[in-house]
Each structure stands twice: as structure tokens, then as C-alpha cells.
py3Dmol code that shows the C-alpha trace and the ligand (Angstrom):
import py3Dmol

protein = """\
ATOM      1  CA  UNK A   1     108.748  90.142 120.339  1.00  0.00           C
ATOM      2  CA  UNK A   2     105.146  88.850 120.397  1.00  0.00           C
ATOM      3  CA  UNK A   3     102.426  90.996 119.434  1.00  0.00           C
ATOM      4  CA  UNK A   4      99.893  92.778 121.541  1.00  0.00           C
ATOM      5  CA  UNK A   5      96.553  94.352 120.321  1.00  0.00           C
ATOM      6  CA  UNK A   6      98.153  97.665 120.613  1.00  0.00           C
ATOM      7  CA  UNK A   7     101.249  96.800 118.690  1.00  0.00           C
ATOM      8  CA  UNK A   8      99.142  95.177 115.975  1.00  0.00           C
ATOM      9  CA  UNK A   9      97.276  98.229 115.265  1.00  0.00           C
ATOM     10  CA  UNK A  10     100.396  99.633 113.643  1.00  0.00           C
ATOM     11  CA  UNK A  11     100.655  97.106 110.790  1.00  0.00           C
ATOM     12  CA  UNK A  12     100.644  98.595 107.360  1.00  0.00           C
ATOM     13  CA  UNK A  13     101.243 102.096 108.818  1.00  0.00           C
ATOM     14  CA  UNK A  14     101.258 103.740 105.346  1.00  0.00           C
ATOM     15  CA  UNK A  15      97.566 103.109 105.023  1.00  0.00           C
ATOM     16  CA  UNK A  16      95.711 106.444 104.510  1.00  0.00           C
ATOM     17  CA  UNK A  17      92.013 106.551 106.148  1.00  0.00           C
ATOM     18  CA  UNK A  18      89.442 108.992 105.535  1.00  0.00           C
ATOM     19  CA  UNK A  19      90.129 111.396 108.203  1.00  0.00           C
ATOM     20  CA  UNK A  20      87.603 113.706 106.619  1.00  0.00           C
ATOM     21  CA  UNK A  21      84.708 111.577 108.250  1.00  0.00           C
ATOM     22  CA  UNK A  22      85.612 112.264 111.905  1.00  0.00           C
ATOM     23  CA  UNK A  23      86.533 115.844 111.059  1.00  0.00           C
ATOM     24  CA  UNK A  24      83.080 116.303 109.555  1.00  0.00           C
ATOM     25  CA  UNK A  25      81.336 114.717 112.306  1.00  0.00           C
ATOM     26  CA  UNK A  26      83.150 116.886 114.855  1.00  0.00           C
ATOM     27  CA  UNK A  27      81.846 120.056 112.875  1.00  0.00           C
ATOM     28  CA  UNK A  28      78.420 118.542 112.908  1.00  0.00           C
ATOM     29  CA  UNK A  29      78.604 118.123 116.585  1.00  0.00           C
ATOM     30  CA  UNK A  30      79.279 121.697 117.363  1.00  0.00           C
ATOM     31  CA  UNK A  31      76.204 122.801 115.495  1.00  0.00           C
ATOM     32  CA  UNK A  32      73.009 123.713 117.559  1.00  0.00           C
ATOM     33  CA  UNK A  33      70.375 121.022 117.656  1.00  0.00           C
ATOM     34  CA  UNK A  34      68.165 122.644 114.992  1.00  0.00           C
ATOM     35  CA  UNK A  35      71.055 123.240 112.810  1.00  0.00           C
ATOM     36  CA  UNK A  36      71.897 119.506 113.096  1.00  0.00           C
ATOM     37  CA  UNK A  37      68.386 118.433 112.239  1.00  0.00           C
ATOM     38  CA  UNK A  38      68.448 120.889 109.211  1.00  0.00           C
ATOM     39  CA  UNK A  39      71.849 119.623 108.003  1.00  0.00           C
ATOM     40  CA  UNK A  40      70.620 115.944 108.341  1.00  0.00           C
ATOM     41  CA  UNK A  41      67.408 116.509 106.517  1.00  0.00           C
ATOM     42  CA  UNK A  42      69.386 118.331 103.615  1.00  0.00           C
ATOM     43  CA  UNK A  43      72.013 115.676 103.619  1.00  0.00           C
ATOM     44  CA  UNK A  44      69.405 113.008 103.616  1.00  0.00           C
ATOM     45  CA  UNK A  45      67.219 114.321 100.826  1.00  0.00           C
ATOM     46  CA  UNK A  46      70.335 114.296  98.604  1.00  0.00           C
ATOM     47  CA  UNK A  47      71.716 110.769  99.643  1.00  0.00           C
ATOM     48  CA  UNK A  48      68.512 109.141 100.658  1.00  0.00           C
ATOM     49  CA  UNK A  49      67.647 109.171  96.945  1.00  0.00           C
ATOM     50  CA  UNK A  50      70.284 106.273  96.422  1.00  0.00           C
ATOM     51  CA  UNK A  51      68.917 103.985  99.201  1.00  0.00           C
ATOM     52  CA  UNK A  52      67.608 100.942  97.428  1.00  0.00           C
ATOM     53  CA  UNK A  53      63.933 100.764  98.372  1.00  0.00           C
ATOM     54  CA  UNK A  54      64.186  96.920  98.560  1.00  0.00           C
ATOM     55  CA  UNK A  55      66.496  97.089 101.535  1.00  0.00           C
ATOM     56  CA  UNK A  56      64.236  98.592 104.153  1.00  0.00           C
ATOM     57  CA  UNK A  57      61.399  96.799 102.555  1.00  0.00           C
ATOM     58  CA  UNK A  58      62.543  93.502 103.626  1.00  0.00           C
ATOM     59  CA  UNK A  59      63.953  94.633 106.961  1.00  0.00           C
ATOM     60  CA  UNK A  60      61.490  94.030 109.642  1.00  0.00           C
ATOM     61  CA  UNK A  61      60.139  97.333 110.904  1.00  0.00           C
ATOM     62  CA  UNK A  62      57.386  95.804 112.918  1.00  0.00           C
ATOM     63  CA  UNK A  63      60.039  95.838 115.693  1.00  0.00           C
ATOM     64  CA  UNK A  64      59.369  99.515 116.287  1.00  0.00           C
ATOM     65  CA  UNK A  65      55.884 100.048 114.753  1.00  0.00           C
ATOM     66  CA  UNK A  66      54.379 101.013 118.100  1.00  0.00           C
ATOM     67  CA  UNK A  67      56.910 103.851 118.549  1.00  0.00           C
ATOM     68  CA  UNK A  68      56.713 104.989 114.993  1.00  0.00           C
ATOM     69  CA  UNK A  69      52.937 105.163 115.116  1.00  0.00           C
ATOM     70  CA  UNK A  70      53.148 107.099 118.347  1.00  0.00           C
ATOM     71  CA  UNK A  71      55.240 109.792 116.538  1.00  0.00           C
ATOM     72  CA  UNK A  72      52.871 109.866 113.547  1.00  0.00           C
ATOM     73  CA  UNK A  73      50.074 110.756 115.822  1.00  0.00           C
ATOM     74  CA  UNK A  74      51.756 113.553 117.548  1.00  0.00           C
ATOM     75  CA  UNK A  75      51.362 117.255 116.582  1.00  0.00           C
ATOM     76  CA  UNK A  76      54.125 118.867 114.347  1.00  0.00           C
ATOM     77  CA  UNK A  77      55.476 120.595 117.561  1.00  0.00           C
ATOM     78  CA  UNK A  78      55.673 117.438 119.472  1.00  0.00           C
ATOM     79  CA  UNK A  79      57.210 115.461 116.509  1.00  0.00           C
ATOM     80  CA  UNK A  80      59.941 118.266 116.427  1.00  0.00           C
ATOM     81  CA  UNK A  81      60.463 117.785 120.168  1.00  0.00           C
ATOM     82  CA  UNK A  82      61.001 114.128 119.695  1.00  0.00           C
ATOM     83  CA  UNK A  83      63.624 114.664 117.051  1.00  0.00           C
ATOM     84  CA  UNK A  84      65.489 117.377 119.219  1.00  0.00           C
ATOM     85  CA  UNK A  85      65.467 114.854 122.135  1.00  0.00           C
ATOM     86  CA  UNK A  86      66.898 112.186 119.846  1.00  0.00           C
ATOM     87  CA  UNK A  87      69.680 114.428 118.696  1.00  0.00           C
ATOM     88  CA  UNK A  88      70.349 115.842 122.156  1.00  0.00           C
ATOM     89  CA  UNK A  89      70.465 112.401 123.566  1.00  0.00           C
ATOM     90  CA  UNK A  90      67.985 113.494 126.275  1.00  0.00           C
ATOM     91  CA  UNK A  91      66.687 110.813 128.647  1.00  0.00           C
ATOM     92  CA  UNK A  92      63.106 110.351 127.636  1.00  0.00           C
ATOM     93  CA  UNK A  93      61.091 107.116 126.855  1.00  0.00           C
ATOM     94  CA  UNK A  94      61.393 107.424 123.131  1.00  0.00           C
ATOM     95  CA  UNK A  95      64.999 108.333 123.322  1.00  0.00           C
ATOM     96  CA  UNK A  96      65.659 105.288 125.509  1.00  0.00           C
ATOM     97  CA  UNK A  97      63.784 102.768 123.277  1.00  0.00           C
ATOM     98  CA  UNK A  98      65.879 104.331 120.228  1.00  0.00           C
ATOM     99  CA  UNK A  99      69.158 103.920 122.217  1.00  0.00           C
ATOM    100  CA  UNK A 100      68.515 100.156 122.692  1.00  0.00           C
ATOM    101  CA  UNK A 101      68.147  99.677 118.794  1.00  0.00           C
ATOM    102  CA  UNK A 102      70.941  98.206 116.914  1.00  0.00           C
ATOM    103  CA  UNK A 103      72.565 100.168 114.121  1.00  0.00           C
ATOM    104  CA  UNK A 104      70.328  98.908 111.348  1.00  0.00           C
ATOM    105  CA  UNK A 105      67.138  99.301 113.505  1.00  0.00           C
ATOM    106  CA  UNK A 106      68.179 103.020 114.082  1.00  0.00           C
ATOM    107  CA  UNK A 107      68.550 103.444 110.277  1.00  0.00           C
ATOM    108  CA  UNK A 108      65.283 101.744 109.557  1.00  0.00           C
ATOM    109  CA  UNK A 109      63.465 103.985 112.211  1.00  0.00           C
ATOM    110  CA  UNK A 110      64.674 107.155 110.500  1.00  0.00           C
ATOM    111  CA  UNK A 111      63.998 105.712 107.051  1.00  0.00           C
ATOM    112  CA  UNK A 112      60.348 105.348 107.991  1.00  0.00           C
ATOM    113  CA  UNK A 113      60.169 108.805 109.419  1.00  0.00           C
ATOM    114  CA  UNK A 114      61.700 110.226 106.279  1.00  0.00           C
ATOM    115  CA  UNK A 115      59.083 108.563 104.155  1.00  0.00           C
ATOM    116  CA  UNK A 116      56.457 110.050 106.237  1.00  0.00           C
ATOM    117  CA  UNK A 117      58.057 113.426 106.015  1.00  0.00           C
ATOM    118  CA  UNK A 118      58.034 113.173 102.258  1.00  0.00           C
ATOM    119  CA  UNK A 119      54.262 112.389 102.458  1.00  0.00           C
ATOM    120  CA  UNK A 120      53.650 115.334 104.877  1.00  0.00           C
ATOM    121  CA  UNK A 121      52.723 113.013 107.860  1.00  0.00           C
ATOM    122  CA  UNK A 122      55.706 113.967 110.001  1.00  0.00           C
ATOM    123  CA  UNK A 123      57.255 117.446 110.158  1.00  0.00           C
ATOM    124  CA  UNK A 124      60.787 117.712 108.732  1.00  0.00           C
ATOM    125  CA  UNK A 125      61.683 121.054 110.092  1.00  0.00           C
ATOM    126  CA  UNK A 126      60.842 123.574 112.998  1.00  0.00           C
ATOM    127  CA  UNK A 127      58.302 126.152 111.777  1.00  0.00           C
ATOM    128  CA  UNK A 128      60.084 129.233 110.525  1.00  0.00           C
ATOM    129  CA  UNK A 129      63.599 127.760 110.582  1.00  0.00           C
ATOM    130  CA  UNK A 130      66.272 129.721 108.654  1.00  0.00           C
ATOM    131  CA  UNK A 131      69.361 127.866 107.716  1.00  0.00           C
ATOM    132  CA  UNK A 132      72.476 129.313 109.415  1.00  0.00           C
ATOM    133  CA  UNK A 133      75.781 129.815 107.621  1.00  0.00           C
ATOM    134  CA  UNK A 134      77.379 127.137 109.978  1.00  0.00           C
ATOM    135  CA  UNK A 135      74.961 124.506 108.513  1.00  0.00           C
ATOM    136  CA  UNK A 136      76.000 125.594 105.007  1.00  0.00           C
ATOM    137  CA  UNK A 137      79.825 125.128 105.873  1.00  0.00           C
ATOM    138  CA  UNK A 138      79.162 121.572 107.082  1.00  0.00           C
ATOM    139  CA  UNK A 139      77.005 120.828 103.957  1.00  0.00           C
ATOM    140  CA  UNK A 140      79.836 122.035 101.766  1.00  0.00           C
ATOM    141  CA  UNK A 141      82.324 119.820 103.667  1.00  0.00           C
ATOM    142  CA  UNK A 142      80.212 116.858 103.176  1.00  0.00           C
ATOM    143  CA  UNK A 143      79.768 117.591  99.445  1.00  0.00           C
ATOM    144  CA  UNK A 144      83.570 117.259  99.010  1.00  0.00           C
ATOM    145  CA  UNK A 145      83.588 113.598 100.322  1.00  0.00           C
ATOM    146  CA  UNK A 146      83.178 110.328  98.307  1.00  0.00           C
ATOM    147  CA  UNK A 147      79.875 108.518  98.473  1.00  0.00           C
ATOM    148  CA  UNK A 148      81.191 106.055 100.852  1.00  0.00           C
ATOM    149  CA  UNK A 149      82.313 108.808 103.244  1.00  0.00           C
ATOM    150  CA  UNK A 150      79.183 110.612 102.910  1.00  0.00           C
ATOM    151  CA  UNK A 151      76.931 107.694 103.975  1.00  0.00           C
ATOM    152  CA  UNK A 152      79.422 107.014 106.817  1.00  0.00           C
ATOM    153  CA  UNK A 153      78.935 110.607 108.305  1.00  0.00           C
ATOM    154  CA  UNK A 154      75.280 110.206 107.973  1.00  0.00           C
ATOM    155  CA  UNK A 155      75.138 106.755 109.549  1.00  0.00           C
ATOM    156  CA  UNK A 156      77.331 107.920 112.419  1.00  0.00           C
ATOM    157  CA  UNK A 157      74.962 110.760 113.440  1.00  0.00           C
ATOM    158  CA  UNK A 158      72.076 108.201 113.260  1.00  0.00           C
ATOM    159  CA  UNK A 159      74.114 105.826 115.690  1.00  0.00           C
ATOM    160  CA  UNK A 160      74.964 108.665 118.054  1.00  0.00           C
ATOM    161  CA  UNK A 161      71.442 109.851 118.675  1.00  0.00           C
ATOM    162  CA  UNK A 162      69.113 108.567 121.580  1.00  0.00           C
ATOM    163  CA  UNK A 163      69.776 107.896 125.201  1.00  0.00           C
ATOM    164  CA  UNK A 164      71.799 104.972 126.256  1.00  0.00           C
ATOM    165  CA  UNK A 165      72.248 104.299 129.930  1.00  0.00           C
ATOM    166  CA  UNK A 166      76.002 103.752 130.729  1.00  0.00           C
ATOM    167  CA  UNK A 167      75.313 100.017 131.618  1.00  0.00           C
ATOM    168  CA  UNK A 168      73.917  99.086 128.354  1.00  0.00           C
ATOM    169  CA  UNK A 169      75.773  96.719 126.290  1.00  0.00           C
ATOM    170  CA  UNK A 170      75.873  95.267 122.844  1.00  0.00           C
ATOM    171  CA  UNK A 171      74.034  92.183 123.918  1.00  0.00           C
ATOM    172  CA  UNK A 172      70.896  93.974 124.989  1.00  0.00           C
ATOM    173  CA  UNK A 173      70.589  95.660 121.643  1.00  0.00           C
ATOM    174  CA  UNK A 174      67.566  94.963 119.418  1.00  0.00           C
ATOM    175  CA  UNK A 175      69.412  93.123 116.847  1.00  0.00           C
ATOM    176  CA  UNK A 176      67.131  90.927 115.056  1.00  0.00           C
ATOM    177  CA  UNK A 177      66.750  93.422 112.275  1.00  0.00           C
ATOM    178  CA  UNK A 178      67.975  91.492 109.364  1.00  0.00           C
ATOM    179  CA  UNK A 179      68.082  91.903 105.635  1.00  0.00           C
ATOM    180  CA  UNK A 180      67.353  89.341 103.047  1.00  0.00           C
ATOM    181  CA  UNK A 181      69.964  89.154 100.526  1.00  0.00           C
ATOM    182  CA  UNK A 182      68.345  90.027  97.256  1.00  0.00           C
ATOM    183  CA  UNK A 183      70.150  87.381  95.194  1.00  0.00           C
ATOM    184  CA  UNK A 184      72.086  84.297  96.433  1.00  0.00           C
ATOM    185  CA  UNK A 185      75.683  85.215  96.579  1.00  0.00           C
ATOM    186  CA  UNK A 186      77.700  83.744  93.883  1.00  0.00           C
ATOM    187  CA  UNK A 187      79.279  80.537  94.793  1.00  0.00           C
ATOM    188  CA  UNK A 188      82.219  81.148  92.303  1.00  0.00           C
ATOM    189  CA  UNK A 189      85.575  80.749  94.161  1.00  0.00           C
ATOM    190  CA  UNK A 190      86.729  83.831  95.770  1.00  0.00           C
ATOM    191  CA  UNK A 191      90.056  85.100  94.511  1.00  0.00           C
ATOM    192  CA  UNK A 192      92.129  87.954  95.697  1.00  0.00           C
ATOM    193  CA  UNK A 193      95.186  88.954  93.575  1.00  0.00           C
ATOM    194  CA  UNK A 194      98.280  88.684  95.620  1.00  0.00           C
ATOM    195  CA  UNK A 195      96.601  86.734  98.746  1.00  0.00           C
ATOM    196  CA  UNK A 196      96.136  83.026  98.946  1.00  0.00           C
ATOM    197  CA  UNK A 197      95.998  82.752 102.771  1.00  0.00           C
ATOM    198  CA  UNK A 198      92.992  80.505 103.424  1.00  0.00           C
ATOM    199  CA  UNK A 199      91.948  82.290 106.701  1.00  0.00           C
ATOM    200  CA  UNK A 200      91.555  85.522 104.849  1.00  0.00           C
ATOM    201  CA  UNK A 201      89.563  83.985 101.974  1.00  0.00           C
ATOM    202  CA  UNK A 202      87.299  81.996 104.299  1.00  0.00           C
ATOM    203  CA  UNK A 203      86.771  85.273 106.405  1.00  0.00           C
ATOM    204  CA  UNK A 204      85.271  87.089 103.334  1.00  0.00           C
ATOM    205  CA  UNK A 205      83.326  83.999 102.200  1.00  0.00           C
ATOM    206  CA  UNK A 206      81.686  83.510 105.612  1.00  0.00           C
ATOM    207  CA  UNK A 207      80.796  87.262 105.777  1.00  0.00           C
ATOM    208  CA  UNK A 208      79.378  87.232 102.428  1.00  0.00           C
ATOM    209  CA  UNK A 209      76.868  84.528 103.234  1.00  0.00           C
ATOM    210  CA  UNK A 210      76.112  86.080 106.697  1.00  0.00           C
ATOM    211  CA  UNK A 211      77.731  83.174 108.527  1.00  0.00           C
ATOM    212  CA  UNK A 212      79.005  85.027 111.562  1.00  0.00           C
ATOM    213  CA  UNK A 213      79.675  81.836 113.451  1.00  0.00           C
ATOM    214  CA  UNK A 214      82.011  80.698 110.901  1.00  0.00           C
ATOM    215  CA  UNK A 215      83.736  84.056 110.493  1.00  0.00           C
ATOM    216  CA  UNK A 216      84.235  84.395 114.396  1.00  0.00           C
ATOM    217  CA  UNK A 217      85.730  80.841 114.604  1.00  0.00           C
ATOM    218  CA  UNK A 218      88.519  82.175 112.432  1.00  0.00           C
ATOM    219  CA  UNK A 219      89.615  84.431 115.252  1.00  0.00           C
ATOM    220  CA  UNK A 220      92.093  83.589 118.064  1.00  0.00           C
ATOM    221  CA  UNK A 221      90.463  83.363 121.417  1.00  0.00           C
ATOM    222  CA  UNK A 222      91.715  86.676 122.207  1.00  0.00           C
ATOM    223  CA  UNK A 223      91.647  88.123 118.847  1.00  0.00           C
ATOM    224  CA  UNK A 224      90.377  91.560 117.876  1.00  0.00           C
ATOM    225  CA  UNK A 225      88.425  93.356 115.152  1.00  0.00           C
ATOM    226  CA  UNK A 226      88.791  97.103 114.804  1.00  0.00           C
ATOM    227  CA  UNK A 227      85.944  98.759 112.837  1.00  0.00           C
ATOM    228  CA  UNK A 228      86.316 101.921 110.908  1.00  0.00           C
ATOM    229  CA  UNK A 229      87.182 104.876 113.353  1.00  0.00           C
ATOM    230  CA  UNK A 230      86.562 102.781 116.314  1.00  0.00           C
ATOM    231  CA  UNK A 231      88.646 100.897 119.027  1.00  0.00           C
ATOM    232  CA  UNK A 232      89.235  97.293 118.585  1.00  0.00           C
ATOM    233  CA  UNK A 233      86.735  94.807 119.906  1.00  0.00           C
ATOM    234  CA  UNK A 234      88.474  92.037 121.818  1.00  0.00           C
ATOM    235  CA  UNK A 235      87.483  88.380 122.146  1.00  0.00           C
ATOM    236  CA  UNK A 236      85.192  86.225 120.069  1.00  0.00           C
ATOM    237  CA  UNK A 237      81.951  87.107 122.060  1.00  0.00           C
ATOM    238  CA  UNK A 238      82.298  90.746 121.603  1.00  0.00           C
ATOM    239  CA  UNK A 239      83.201  90.370 117.895  1.00  0.00           C
ATOM    240  CA  UNK A 240      80.176  88.052 117.305  1.00  0.00           C
ATOM    241  CA  UNK A 241      77.739  90.478 118.931  1.00  0.00           C
ATOM    242  CA  UNK A 242      79.280  93.345 116.832  1.00  0.00           C
ATOM    243  CA  UNK A 243      79.144  91.332 113.565  1.00  0.00           C
ATOM    244  CA  UNK A 244      75.488  90.282 114.187  1.00  0.00           C
ATOM    245  CA  UNK A 245      74.498  93.736 114.605  1.00  0.00           C
ATOM    246  CA  UNK A 246      76.458  95.707 112.027  1.00  0.00           C
ATOM    247  CA  UNK A 247      78.185  92.891 109.744  1.00  0.00           C
ATOM    248  CA  UNK A 248      75.083  91.501 108.128  1.00  0.00           C
ATOM    249  CA  UNK A 249      73.819  91.738 104.563  1.00  0.00           C
ATOM    250  CA  UNK A 250      77.282  93.343 103.427  1.00  0.00           C
ATOM    251  CA  UNK A 251      78.702  92.500 100.066  1.00  0.00           C
ATOM    252  CA  UNK A 252      82.441  92.408 100.274  1.00  0.00           C
ATOM    253  CA  UNK A 253      84.509  92.496  97.066  1.00  0.00           C
ATOM    254  CA  UNK A 254      88.179  92.430  97.882  1.00  0.00           C
ATOM    255  CA  UNK A 255      90.198  92.883  94.838  1.00  0.00           C
ATOM    256  CA  UNK A 256      93.954  92.804  95.737  1.00  0.00           C
ATOM    257  CA  UNK A 257      96.377  92.339  98.472  1.00  0.00           C
ATOM    258  CA  UNK A 258      99.783  91.645  99.797  1.00  0.00           C
ATOM    259  CA  UNK A 259     101.052  88.941 102.193  1.00  0.00           C
ATOM    260  CA  UNK A 260     104.233  88.494 104.261  1.00  0.00           C
ATOM    261  CA  UNK A 261     105.683  86.614 107.080  1.00  0.00           C
ATOM    262  CA  UNK A 262     106.531  88.643 110.004  1.00  0.00           C
ATOM    263  CA  UNK A 263     107.963  87.575 113.368  1.00  0.00           C
ATOM    264  CA  UNK A 264     107.514  84.478 115.386  1.00  0.00           C
ATOM    265  CA  UNK A 265     105.562  82.732 112.650  1.00  0.00           C
ATOM    266  CA  UNK A 266     102.864  85.670 112.439  1.00  0.00           C
ATOM    267  CA  UNK A 267     101.812  86.688 108.971  1.00  0.00           C
ATOM    268  CA  UNK A 268     100.312  89.966 107.862  1.00  0.00           C
ATOM    269  CA  UNK A 269      98.032  90.566 105.025  1.00  0.00           C
ATOM    270  CA  UNK A 270      96.652  93.783 103.709  1.00  0.00           C
ATOM    271  CA  UNK A 271      93.570  93.423 101.200  1.00  0.00           C
ATOM    272  CA  UNK A 272      91.614  96.337  99.587  1.00  0.00           C
ATOM    273  CA  UNK A 273      88.496  96.343  97.656  1.00  0.00           C
ATOM    274  CA  UNK A 274      84.982  97.766  97.945  1.00  0.00           C
ATOM    275  CA  UNK A 275      82.284  96.877 100.448  1.00  0.00           C
ATOM    276  CA  UNK A 276      78.600  97.579  99.813  1.00  0.00           C
ATOM    277  CA  UNK A 277      75.960  98.022 102.442  1.00  0.00           C
ATOM    278  CA  UNK A 278      72.539  96.472 101.921  1.00  0.00           C
ATOM    279  CA  UNK A 279      71.115 100.016 102.354  1.00  0.00           C
ATOM    280  CA  UNK A 280      72.662 101.261  99.133  1.00  0.00           C
ATOM    281  CA  UNK A 281      73.466  98.104  97.251  1.00  0.00           C
ATOM    282  CA  UNK A 282      75.616  98.651  94.279  1.00  0.00           C
ATOM    283  CA  UNK A 283      74.780 102.512  94.335  1.00  0.00           C
ATOM    284  CA  UNK A 284      77.647 103.140  96.809  1.00  0.00           C
ATOM    285  CA  UNK A 285      80.916 101.162  96.833  1.00  0.00           C
ATOM    286  CA  UNK A 286      82.927 101.902  99.990  1.00  0.00           C
ATOM    287  CA  UNK A 287      86.676 101.824  99.497  1.00  0.00           C
ATOM    288  CA  UNK A 288      88.079  99.586 102.178  1.00  0.00           C
ATOM    289  CA  UNK A 289      91.182  98.019 103.444  1.00  0.00           C
ATOM    290  CA  UNK A 290      91.452  95.060 105.664  1.00  0.00           C
ATOM    291  CA  UNK A 291      94.699  94.661 107.674  1.00  0.00           C
ATOM    292  CA  UNK A 292      95.138  91.262 109.054  1.00  0.00           C
ATOM    293  CA  UNK A 293      97.684  89.867 111.423  1.00  0.00           C
ATOM    294  CA  UNK A 294      97.504  86.016 111.783  1.00  0.00           C
ATOM    295  CA  UNK A 295      99.019  84.044 114.482  1.00  0.00           C
ATOM    296  CA  UNK A 296     101.229  81.070 114.055  1.00  0.00           C
ATOM    297  CA  UNK A 297      98.274  78.792 114.087  1.00  0.00           C
ATOM    298  CA  UNK A 298      96.749  80.898 111.235  1.00  0.00           C
ATOM    299  CA  UNK A 299      94.005  82.356 113.357  1.00  0.00           C
ATOM    300  CA  UNK A 300      93.047  85.913 113.177  1.00  0.00           C
ATOM    301  CA  UNK A 301      94.912  87.772 116.020  1.00  0.00           C
ATOM    302  CA  UNK A 302      93.941  91.263 114.662  1.00  0.00           C
ATOM    303  CA  UNK A 303      92.083  92.716 111.746  1.00  0.00           C
ATOM    304  CA  UNK A 304      91.411  96.359 111.309  1.00  0.00           C
ATOM    305  CA  UNK A 305      88.814  97.606 108.671  1.00  0.00           C
ATOM    306  CA  UNK A 306      89.580 101.151 107.311  1.00  0.00           C
ATOM    307  CA  UNK A 307      87.610 103.334 105.187  1.00  0.00           C
ATOM    308  CA  UNK A 308      90.110 104.723 102.814  1.00  0.00           C
ATOM    309  CA  UNK A 309      90.967 108.391 102.086  1.00  0.00           C
ATOM    310  CA  UNK A 310      90.616 108.036  98.347  1.00  0.00           C
ATOM    311  CA  UNK A 311      90.331 105.330  95.519  1.00  0.00           C
ATOM    312  CA  UNK A 312      94.045 105.808  94.988  1.00  0.00           C
ATOM    313  CA  UNK A 313      94.593 104.101  98.360  1.00  0.00           C
ATOM    314  CA  UNK A 314      93.244 100.753  96.941  1.00  0.00           C
ATOM    315  CA  UNK A 315      96.420 100.371  95.294  1.00  0.00           C
ATOM    316  CA  UNK A 316      98.785 101.298  98.184  1.00  0.00           C
ATOM    317  CA  UNK A 317      99.861  97.758  99.310  1.00  0.00           C
ATOM    318  CA  UNK A 318     103.173  98.881 100.382  1.00  0.00           C
ATOM    319  CA  UNK A 319     104.487  97.360 103.856  1.00  0.00           C
ATOM    320  CA  UNK A 320     105.895 100.441 105.318  1.00  0.00           C
TER     321      UNK A 320
END
"""
ligand_1 = """\
42
LIG
O 64.705 114.069 108.769
O 84.949 93.065 107.353
C 67.985 111.833 109.569
C 82.526 95.620 109.433
C 67.420 113.170 110.360
C 82.717 94.164 109.931
C 66.861 111.296 108.706
C 82.926 95.751 108.047
C 66.666 113.997 109.865
C 83.891 93.653 109.455
C 68.589 110.913 110.549
C 69.073 112.320 108.659
C 81.037 95.916 109.719
C 83.364 96.732 110.301
C 65.863 111.993 108.559
C 83.788 94.851 107.389
C 65.656 113.299 108.988
C 84.258 93.761 107.987
C 67.140 109.934 108.077
C 82.463 97.104 107.380
C 64.796 111.423 107.671
C 84.205 95.100 105.956
C 68.164 109.351 107.736
C 81.235 97.527 107.087
C 68.428 108.173 107.034
C 81.201 98.805 106.515
C 67.168 107.305 106.835
C 82.199 99.730 106.220
C 69.689 107.847 106.945
C 79.670 99.275 106.648
C 70.007 106.498 106.367
C 79.241 100.614 106.419
C 71.446 106.295 106.140
C 77.902 100.804 106.325
C 71.956 105.007 105.887
C 77.335 102.080 106.091
C 73.452 104.877 105.885
C 76.020 102.310 105.960
C 71.128 103.857 105.516
C 78.212 103.361 106.058
C 73.982 103.641 105.830
C 75.455 103.548 105.941
"""
view = py3Dmol.view(width=600, height=400)
view.addModel(protein, "pdb")
view.setStyle({"model": 0}, {"cartoon": {"style": "trace"}})
view.addModel(ligand_1, "xyz")
view.setStyle({"model": 1}, {"stick": {}})
view.zoomTo()
view.show()
């Protein structure tokens, strides 16, 4: 048997991912638009406190300065309408501009609006809004999640906003929104308890210095990368575009793993540990598993990145 991307997805089937994240997102999507904005504002005033101010500070917001200033100058009613349009994915000029932003640009855009809301320059809520019991239920669901899961829910809502024409692709995204690494990454040799496979070690090392090219070169021509809760991205070009948008500034701290030879010279490796996003730095460590399948040439045929259900899952290295 040779592997296909489909069959590769089933390696290490005992891995328990954080289903609570898509479940909570579904509940969120069922709220009315004003309830969604109220939920987000509430969740953000809690979680936003642990955003490291240095992160957006070094990210370049000039990219969308025009758009942001336009919103700042609007009346509170107009500002509310912009936010409703974004949440509704309405086809408006602002919603289209936003839809063309990469993930970190979208987060940076809202970060700036959030700062202005705190300063009273942008309105956070519709006048006279009363929180519905539906919102309270979703807020309670979110409070039960761990920090990594909470910031993932928040991030997904930000990513889903705005209008994207069906023809838009990753390459057209405004991706030159980069982070400066606060401190040079340690040059100490990376070790993962239980895994010595060079391709796996090189992958993590390359990502930890934002060397996307080196990381992508480790993939097979038709290799695939499957981000948390998403379908696999297939081929080096798609993977590179994705990693340039979403993979920069991450601090990957793999701890332990397991390796084994499977069929036809393929090998599989499961590695667990934590990943920090530049937005939250050491304040939030996401519990992550990487499930690698390497081809007989030692190239990455498939890797899934999973957000784990609980810290206990970090120790689940069984093959079954
Ligand atoms: O008023 O090996 C709201 C890959 C509206 C690559 C707002 C990876 C209301 C390969 C929007 C709420 C990338 C897959 C205001 C590994 C409102 C690989 C503002 C994994 C003000 C390991 C909201 C990477 C704001 C991972 C400003 C797992 C919200 C990365 C800000 C995960 C939210 C990164 C932020 C995550 C959330 C980052 C900044 C989950 C950031 C989350």
C-alpha cells in the first residue's frame, strides 16, 4: 500500500483534538450579529489583557492606516454599521479591503480598533444593547476552554469576518504584516525526547527562525500540511503561501515524541509540546501535536498540526 493524503490523515488516530473549539464557533455563528459583537467585545476585554503590547507595536499597521482613520472619523452609528458589515460578511468597500488582509493583519486591525474603543474614540457596542441569554451561554462555554483554545476561538471569528470574493486566493493576501522576534531565538541544539529524525528537527528549527523557504524545502513535491481544524494544503507553493501568512513569529517548543517505521520505507512521528503566538508570547502556551508522515526519501509527505483537547494529551504518544 502507498499512502494518499487521505489515508495519511489517519495516522496516530488516538490523538484527541480540541473539538470544543469548532463546537463553540458553531454556537457563536448562530447568534445575531449584535449578539456576536457583544460576545466578542466581552471575550476580548478578558483575553485581550494578555496580548503582549510589544507584538502589535512592532507589527506594521501603516498598511491599513487609511482604513482605520476613516473608521475613527465616523459617527458612532456609522462605526457600528462597519462592524456589523464585517461580522455579516457584507459586500462593502471596507469589508472587501478587510477580506484581503492576511490573518495577522486582520488581528492587528481589530487590535487598533480595540485600543480606540478603550479610549472612547470608537464605539464598542450599539446604544442601548442588552445582552441576551444566548450570549451568556456562549460566554460560559468559552470560559470552560483552556487559554490556547480561547484565543483560537477568538482568532477564528476575526478570520471569518469581512467579504472575500470567491476568486480570491492566498497569494493576493496582504501578507507583509510581520513580527520582529523580541529576542534572537536560542541557538542551542533542539532536542525532542524520543525523536531524532533530522527532517522533524530541521522543520521546527526552520520555523523558529521564520525560515519558511527552508521549512518548505523539507516537504515532498506533493506533500501536505494540515493546520488545526482545516483541510490539508497540498503542494509546496500552497504551503509556503500559508506559512508566510500564518506561520511567522511562532515559538515552537516540542517536548516529546515517538517514531516508527511503517510501510514501504515510510516513517511516522508524533511530537507534542507547546506553541506560542507572537500576539500572546509566553502568556499562552497552546498544547499542540504534530503528526508527521515522511516518505522513503525522508521528505514530509504529510504533517497535521492539532490543537489538543487537554494537557493530558501531550503524553498520549500511543500509535493506535
Ligand atoms: O470590539 O507547525 C473583536 C501552523 C470584535 C503552521 C475585537 C502552526 C469586537 C505549521 C474582533 C473581538 C501555523 C499551522 C474587538 C504550526 C471588538 C506549524 C478585537 C500552528 C476590539 C505549529 C479582537 C500555529 C482582537 C498555531 C484584537 C496553532 C483579537 C497558531 C485578537 C495559533 C486575537 C495562533 C488574537 C493563535 C488571537 C493566535 C491576537 C490562535 C491570536 C491567536
